[in-house]
Each structure stands twice: as structure tokens, then as C-alpha cells.
N, C-alpha and C positions, 0 to 999 in steps of 0.2 A: 585522434581523440585525446582530449585533456580533461581531467576530472579533479574535483575538489569535494571533500566531505569531512566529517568529524573523525573518521576511523582510519583511512588509508590502508584498507585491508590488503592481504597478499594477492587475492585474485583480481582486485581492481588494478593493481600495478601490472598484472599480466596482460591486460587488454588496453590500457591507456598508454599513450606516448609519454606522458608525464602526469604525476599526481601531486596534490598538495593536501596537507591536513590542516583544517581550520582550528586555530587555537581556541576560539570562542564561537558559539553558535547563537544566533545566525550571523552576527556582525562580522565575525572573522572570515566568512566566506568572501567578503568584498576584497579583503587584502589577499586572500589565498589565490584568487584568480587574476590578480593584478598583472602578472607577467605572462599570462596565457596569450596566444594570438588573438587578434580582434576578429574572431570568427563567430558565427551564430552560436547561441548557447541555449540550453534548455534545463529545466530543474525538475527534481522529483522530491521524494521525502515529504516533509511537512512545510516546505518553504512558502506555500500559499498563505501560511499564518503570519508571514512577515512581508507584506507587499512593499514596504519601504526599502527592504533589501533588494527585492526584485527590481525596483526602480533604479537603485544605485548601480547595480551590475549592468542593467540595460542601457544606462547612460553611456557606457563605453563599448558595447557590443550589441548587435541585433538579437532580439529575443525570439526564439522559436518556441513559443509557449503562450499561455494565457497571460495577458497583461494585468497589472494591478487593478484596473477599473473593473474588469470582468471577474477577477478573483473576489473582490469585495462584494460584488453583486451576488455571486452564487454562494458565498458563505453567509449570507443573510438569511436566517430561517424563514422570515416572512415571505421574502421573494421566492425562496426555494419551494416553500409550501405551495405557492401559486403555480409555479412551473409544474410541480408534480401533479396537482389536481387537474391542470389543463391537459395533461397527458393521460389522464385516467388512472393515475397511481395515487396511493394513499400517502399521507404525511402525518407523523405523530403529533398529538396535541402538545404545543410548545408555549412556554411562558417566559417572559423576561424577568419575572420576579416570583419568589416562592410564596408570596402572600396569598393566604387562603387555600393553598394546596395541601393535600394530606401528607403527613410525614411518616407514612408507613411503608415506604420503599416502592410504591406504585409509580413514582416519578424518579427520574434520574437527574442528578446535578451534573451538567456537562460544561467544560470550558469552551468558550467560543473559538479560541485558538487551540484546537486539538488535533492530534494525529495518532493513529494506532490505538485509540481507546484510552490514552493516558489521561488521568485526572477525572475519569467518569466514576461516579459512585451513586448508590441509592440515596435518595433524599430522605433523611430522618429528622431534619430540623435541629440537629445537635451540632452541626458544623460551626466553626468559627465564623464571625461575621464576614460576609462575602460582598465584593463589589459587583452589583448586579450587571454592570456594563460588561463584565468579563465572563459572565455565565449565562446559561439558559437552563430551564427546568423542563424536561421532556418526558411525556408519558412512556412508560416502559411497555414494549410490545412483546407478547409471547409469540415466538416463531423461530424460524431458521435464518441465521445471518448469511447473506449472499453478497457477492461483489461482481458488478458488471463492468466490462471494458468496452468503451465506445470509441470509435474513430469519427471525429467531426471534421470532414473535409469539404471542399468546394462542391463535390458531386453528391453530397448528402451524407447523413449519418449512417454508420454501419456498426451493428453489434458484433464485436469480435469474439466474445465468449463470456461465460458466467462461471464463477467458482463459489463453492461453499466455504465460508470463512471459519477458521478455527479461532476461537476467542476464549481467553482465560483458562486454557487447558492446564491442569496440574502437571501433566507429564512433560510439559514444556517449561514448568516453573514460571508461567506467565502470570501477570497481575490479573485481577478478577475480570476486568473488561478489556484487557490488552489483546490486540491482534497478534496471533502467534503462528499464522500459517493459513493454508487454503488447500482445497481439493477441487480440481477442475471438474465441472459438471458436464455430462454428456448433453448434446443438443436435444436429445429426446426427452430429457428431464425438464425442459423449459417449454411450457405450453405456448402455442403460436400466438394467442392473444397477448401474453406477457412480452413476447419478442416485439410485437407491433407497438405495444405501449412504451417499451424502452426506446425503440427507434423514434417514436414520436417525441419522447422526452429529449432525445438527442437533437432533434430538429429545433426544439424550443431552446435548448442550450446554445446551439449554433446561432440562432437568431439573436440571442442575447450577447453574442460576441465571443463565445468560447470556440477554440479551435484545437486541433491535434487529438491525441489519444488521452482520454480522461477516464476516471473511475467513478462509479456510483455505488455507494454502500446501501444495501437494501435489507429488508426483513420480509420473508414470506410469512405472513401473519397466519397463526393457527386458525383464527376465526374466518380467514378468507381474505384474499387480496395481497398485493405487493406494495410495500411501503418504502419510499425513499427516506433514508436517514441523513445522508450527506453526499456531497459531490466533491471529489478530489480533482481539481482542474489541472491535472498532469498525469502521466502514466502511473498507475497504481502498482502496489506490490504484487497483486495477483496477475498482472499482465504477463509475467514471464512464464506462468503455467500455460496460458493461452498460446504463447509463442512456441513453447516446447511441443504442445500437442498438435498445433496446426501447421507448424513450419513457416509461419509468416513472421517476418521481423517487425516487432512492435516499434522499434526505433525508426525503421524505414517508413512505416505507416504514419508515425508522428511527424517526421520531418517532411514527408510528402505533402502534408497539409499546409506547409509553409513554403512550398515550391523548392524544397531542398532534397538532395539525394543522400542516402546513407551508404557509407562504404561497407557496412556490416552485412554479412550474408545471413539469411535465416538458418536456424539450426537444422541439421539433418535428423529427422525423427519421423516415426510413423504417424500418419494421420489418425486422429481419434484415440491416441494413446492416453491413458489415464495417469496424469501427473499430480503429485501432491508435494507440498513443502511445509516445513515446520521451523520455527525460530526457537532456539534454546536460549533461555535466560539464566543468568548466574544465580543459583540459590544462595551462595555465599561468595565472598571475594575469591577470585581465581587468578593465580599467577600464570601468565602465559610465557613459558620458556621454550627453548628450541626443541628439547626432547618431546614435549607435548605436541608442538606443531608438527614434528616429523611423524608422530603416531597418527595424528589426524590426517595428514597428507597420504600416508600409506593406506589407511582405511578408505579414504576418498578415492584413491586410484582403483582400488578393488571394486567399489560400487560403480564408479564411472565406467569401468570395463563392461559391467553388466547392463547399464542403462544406455550407454552410447552418448551421454552428455554429462557434464560435470555434476557430481552428486552432492557437492558442498559449495557454499558461497559465503562471503563475508568472513573469511578466515582471518583472525587477528594476527598481527605480527608479534613475534617474541619480544620480550623486554618490557612488558606492561602488566599491570594488575587491573583486572576488570572488577568493578565494584558489584556488590550484590544487587540484583535487579537489572544489570546491564545485559544487552543482547550479546550472546557469545558467537554464534554462527547460525547459518541456515543449512538445512539438510533437505534433499529432494529424494523422491522415490517414484518409480514407474511400474505399472502393472497392467494387467488386462482388464481390470474393473476398478471402479472407484473404491470399493470396499477392500480389495486386495492391495491397492496402492496405499490406503491409509494404514492397513495392517503392517505393510513393509516399512512405511515411514516411522511408525511407532517403534518398531524393532530397531531400526537404525538409530533413532534418537536415544534409545536406551543404551546402545553401544557407545555413542558419543558421550552420554552422561557418565558412563563408567570410566571413559578415558580422561575426562576433565575433573573427576572427583578428587 
């Protein structure tokens, strides 16, 4: 396996045959993968916001993922709203212009090219002039943020799992609407009608040309119903919790949709274990030096021995300074219940915060 991203973290180098760090995102990825073998490739992160880059990389190697045409389709709010309603799901009221909308925070201003909640803010009418083509205004829904992981293969859609999203948590130093982690939901917490609607939604996405493992951001609305917020046409960040709990390789499921086999084995873990993850963001600039990395690795080894799988990911390499607001690393926790898993996760993140302070 060969990998390129903007970070080249320590753990990425531990699983890939070779890694490259892109100097600029997203255009730098094209050059970063230039000397990789001409093998099938897949993308994650927010690269769906840059279909032209997907096209350029796919010109030199086969794409095992959703092509730009279907990416553009599913990222269009009007089209996505139709798909959601056809499946019996809700979709928030969305406008291409703020004209006539209340400026009291009941609507959110959202970038069309978004990932991880970046750039989202309540609409108060006081922002600088915006280019309407780059933004949408969406009614804010009161409820719980969820994330579903769907496998769209030739034999039909399959719901692999659902997680509760952590958004804007102060204990992660996350921005107000920023994704900062997730807690895997037990299957019993998801009513059978919702499972059926999500699988129907998967069938509609597949008919539109989407393939592989994809993510669906949702809100369980307090007033009732399940609303689609966004579709991520690639394996989402919450997929690794589903993998850890089920023992099924997400990469293998994704590649199988394109007739490919994965050399990766699924992680060895107990079925229905309650896993959670949190991303720590830098509250101020953080200097990453070797003593800090060694302290983090020592604590990670201790927690990994307890959990049976790596307890930290996205560990930065020494010799760099992370700017305030940058992601620092990801921490995992495992417990017998979702509540206990979250409690252990928060405790571990407080330990990490003390180490990087």
C-alpha cells in the first residue's frame, strides 16, 4: 500500500510501503502520487470537494471510488434532498441565497465544499459579502448528530453501522461545528424502520452511480424523524469504529465493490464492543519534538495493551510546529457500554492534553 496526504503521520508510515506528504492541498496530491505504482487508488478525507483533482489522478491510475460525475451529483443539495425524501428520510430546508431568511441563527451558513464541519456558522446577516455559488443556507435542526456507514456493492446496499458524532466539543478544543470524534451506536439503538430507510437510501445512491463504502451524516430530529445532512462519497471517519467493533475490514468491503481484494486483515476484536474516538485540536501552537512524541508513544502502548488495538492514531512526526486549531492526534477507547467508552475516552484525552500542554 502507498499513501499520500498532508501530514505523513508516524502511524501512516507504519502501515504503508511508502508515504508522501503533499506540499499543497489539494493540488499537491497529484505530484505526491506521481511516482507511485500505477495501481488502483481510492480517496478519503474531503477530496470529494475537488473533483478536478480526482480526475487528474484517475487519468494515470484506475479509480476504486466514486467518480467526479457522481460526486458532483450527490453534493448537490437539491438532488440529495430528492434522494432523501424518496427513501422516506427528511432533509433540512435549504436555500441558495440568504435573501428573506431570518438572521437569528435559525439557519446555518454552510460552504458547499465542506468537510468536518469547517466553515459552518449560524446565519446572523452580519458576515462579509459572500459568493452565493460557494454557500448554502440551511435550517438548523435540533437533534442528535449521527453518521451511517453504507456499503454499496453489486449485491445490494448494506448498512455496516451507525455512530453518534461528537461535534464542537470543548474538551477536544474543537471549533463550534467541527467534527471531533464519534461513539459507535449499538444496533439495538437503531429502530428497524430507520435501518430500512437507510438501506433504501443506499439503493437510491447506488442507482445514481455511487459505489463502495460511503458515509451519510444524519440528524435524529428531536421533533421526530431522521434527516440526511450530507453524503460523503468515500469511507468516512466513523468507519474505523464500525471496523473495530465488528471485525470487518472496511477497506476490504470498499475494494470488493470494485472487484478488488484487500491484503489487509480485519482487526481482531470482540463483536459488539463499544468503541469511541476523539480528535484533539491544538488550543495554541504546539511544538512537536522527540521527547513529546516518546511520551505519547509510551502512553499509547499502555492503552493499546488494555484495548487490544492501537489507542492512538495520526501521531505527528517530530520537528514541526502545529498551528492553533490544527488537529493534533486521534485517541480511541473501548468499554463494555457506550457511556463507559465515552467516559474512558474523555479521561484519556485529558491525559493527552496534559502531555502536549
